[in-house]
N, C-alpha and C positions, 0 to 999 in steps of 0.2 A: 050398782057396782057390787051388789051381793056381799057387802062388808069388806071389800078389798080397798086398799088405799088407791087414790087416783094416780094415774100414770103421769098426768100433766094437768095444768090448769089453763083454761082459755081465759087469759087475763084482759084481752082487749081486742076490738075489731074495728076496722075502718073500712067504709064502703063508699065509693064515689062512682060517678059515671062522667065520661067526657063526650060520648056519642060522636067521636071524631070520624070513625070509619067502621064499616061492618066487621072487618077482621083485623085491622091494624091499630096499634096504640097511638095515641096522640104523641107526636114527636117531642113536644115540650115536657111531657111526663108530669105536668102540674097536678092533675087529678090523682094519678098513681101516688105521687108524693103526699098529697093530702090524705089519702087512705092510710099510708104508712104512719104519718104523724098522728092521725086520729087513733090508730090502734095503739101506738106507744102512749099517748096521753091517757086513753081509757085504762091502760094497764098500769099507769103510774111509773112507767119506765123512761129513763133518760136514754137517748140514742146510744150512749156508750155502754149501757147495760146489755145490749144485744150482743150475744156471742156467736149467733149463727143465723144465716138467711137461707131459707128454702126458696130459691128463685123460681119464677114462672118458667123461665128458660126454654123457650121454644126453638132455639137455635136458628132464628131468623134474624137477619141483619138489623132491621129497625127495632124489633122487640128487645133483642139483647142489648143494643146500644142504649135505648131508653132506660131499661132496667139497670144496666151497669152505671149509668150516670146517676140514677136515682139512689142506688146503694152508696155510691161514692160521696154524693152530696149530703145525704142524711146520716149515714153511718161511716164517717171518714176514718174510723179506727180499724177498718178492714176486718170485720168478722168473717168467719169461714162461710163459704158459699157453696151450695150444691144445687142440683136440679135433677129431677127424676125422669123427665120425658125421654131422654136418650135410652132409657131402659124400658119404660112403660108405654111409650108413645103418648099421644095427646088424647086423653079420655074426655075431652070436651067438657060438658057440664059436670062430670064427675071428677075432673082433674083436681079441683080445689080441695075436695074432701079427701081424696086419696093422698094428696101431698101434705095435707094437714096431719093425717094419720102417720105418714112417714116422719114428719117433724116431731110428733109425739114420741115415736120410737127413738129418734135421735136424742131427745132429752132424756128419755128413760135409760137408754143403754150407753149414753155418753160416747157415741160412735157416729161420726159423720160419714155417710156414704159418698163415694166419688161420683163425679159427673162422668157417665159412661161415654166412651169414645173420644174424650177430650184429653189430649196429652199435654198440650201447652195452651193456656188461655191467651186470647188476643192481647198483645202487649199494650194496646191503647186502653184496655180496661184494667184499671188498677184495683183488682179484686183478689182476694185470697181464695181462689177456687180450689176445691179439693179434687185432685185428679189422681188417676192410676190405682190408688188403694184407699180403703177407709182410713179415717184419722180418729185416733182416740182424743177426745176433747171433753172437758168438763163444761158442757153447755147447760147454763142455768136459765137463759132467756133466748127465745128464737122468734123469728117472724117468718110467715109463709105467705108468699105473694101469689095472687091469682089475677092476671090481667086478661079478662075474658073478651070474647067477641062482643061487638056492639059498644065497646068502651066501658065495660063494667070492670071496676077495680076493687078488689077486696084484699085486705091484709089482716091476718090473724097474728096476734101476739100471744105466744104460749110460754109458760114458765114451768119449772119443776115445782112440785108441791112442797 
């Protein structure tokens, strides 16, 4: 870091696999939930400590439903939610790293980017999706979800230094 203070801390990581399908997440979301809970435990965070979620957010019906249910179940206090794929597309194997970097910027700048092209979240998802414009928010702890092909689930818990 060449003497510079850190932008964020990688406080915890959870990784699981469900091997449900080559491209679709397991509909029960059990392994994705285990990844989230492991990341929080490693970070020493209570679910209510999480201020922000960077969702995997592929805008596919099954993935979004599984992820919305996961966030609602584990983080019922409704932290802000954003997703970058609407702007960046799906970078496949690089998506998790790119989205983790965006989560670091959210922590550093205290500004949550909106979900591109989403004007009104689906009413069946009780999430605090950031839409239309960036939101100023004092984010101290965030999670970044990656629900990859082959059933690979990784969640990073990031905090401000």
